[in-house]
C-alpha positions as CSV (number, residue, x, y, z in Angstrom):
1,M,112.4,-133.5,-72.1
2,R,113.6,-135.1,-75.3
3,E,111.1,-133.3,-77.5
4,Y,111.7,-130.0,-75.6
5,N,115.5,-130.3,-75.9
6,R,115.3,-131.2,-79.6
7,L,113.2,-128.1,-80.3
8,R,115.3,-126.0,-78.0
9,G,118.4,-127.0,-79.9
10,T,117.0,-125.5,-83.1
11,S,116.0,-122.3,-81.4
12,Q,117.8,-119.0,-81.7
13,D,116.3,-117.8,-78.4
14,P,118.9,-117.8,-75.6
15,D,116.3,-117.3,-72.9
16,L,114.9,-120.8,-73.0
17,S,114.9,-122.1,-69.5
18,T,112.9,-124.0,-66.9
19,R,110.1,-121.4,-67.3
20,S,109.8,-122.1,-71.0
21,L,109.7,-125.8,-70.2
22,E,106.6,-125.2,-68.0
23,G,105.0,-123.2,-70.8
24,F,105.8,-126.0,-73.3
25,I,104.1,-128.6,-71.1
26,A,101.1,-126.3,-70.6
27,A,100.8,-125.7,-74.3
28,K,100.9,-129.4,-75.1
29,A,98.2,-130.1,-72.4
30,L,96.0,-127.4,-73.9
31,V,96.3,-128.8,-77.4
32,W,95.6,-132.3,-76.2
33,A,92.5,-131.0,-74.3
34,L,91.3,-129.2,-77.4
35,K,91.7,-132.3,-79.5
36,H,89.8,-134.4,-77.0
37,A,87.0,-131.9,-76.2
38,Q,83.6,-132.5,-77.8
39,R,83.3,-128.8,-78.6
40,V,85.8,-125.9,-78.4
41,E,84.1,-124.4,-75.4
42,P,85.4,-123.9,-71.9
43,D,83.1,-126.6,-70.3
44,S,84.0,-129.2,-72.9
45,V,87.8,-128.5,-72.7
46,M,87.6,-128.7,-68.9
47,A,85.7,-132.0,-69.2
48,A,88.5,-133.4,-71.4
49,L,91.2,-132.2,-68.9
50,T,89.4,-133.8,-65.9
51,K,89.0,-137.3,-67.4
52,A,90.6,-139.9,-65.3
53,G,94.2,-140.6,-66.2
54,G,95.0,-137.1,-67.3
55,F,97.4,-136.0,-70.0
56,D,100.8,-137.8,-70.4
57,A,103.5,-135.5,-71.7
58,G,106.0,-138.4,-72.0
59,D,106.6,-139.7,-68.5
60,Y,105.2,-136.6,-67.0
61,T,101.5,-136.7,-66.3
62,L,99.1,-133.9,-65.5
63,D,95.9,-135.3,-63.9
64,F,93.1,-132.9,-63.0
65,S,90.5,-135.6,-62.3
66,Q,90.3,-135.0,-58.6
67,R,88.9,-131.7,-57.3
68,G,91.4,-129.5,-55.5
69,L,94.4,-131.0,-57.1
70,T,96.7,-128.9,-59.2
71,G,97.4,-131.6,-61.8
72,S,101.0,-132.3,-60.8
73,R,102.9,-133.2,-57.7
74,F,106.2,-132.0,-59.1
75,V,107.7,-128.9,-57.4
76,D,110.6,-127.0,-58.8
77,F,112.8,-124.4,-57.1
78,A,114.6,-121.7,-59.1
79,M,116.6,-118.7,-58.1
80,F,116.8,-115.6,-60.2
81,G,119.9,-113.4,-60.4
82,E,119.9,-109.6,-60.4
83,D,119.6,-109.6,-64.2
84,G,116.4,-111.7,-64.0
85,R,118.0,-114.9,-65.4
86,V,117.8,-118.3,-63.7
87,V,120.9,-119.0,-61.5
88,R,122.0,-122.6,-61.7
């Protein structure tokens, strides 16, 4: 969150929200997997993601090492207003 909020503070985009935080974490996980993959090929990237222990995004871990798990146990609930923005 600290890294995301620091980068968010420098952005001119007023639409940064919980959805962009999800994308930020996904992008960090993908970059991590690409760095740890033996080759830049789908099977190698998947092997990197499924290593035990998973990816730590700073006190938020994504772990795809067990079949059938989605990587995270965190669930978020958001409501969207008529204009499509997140209602807080």
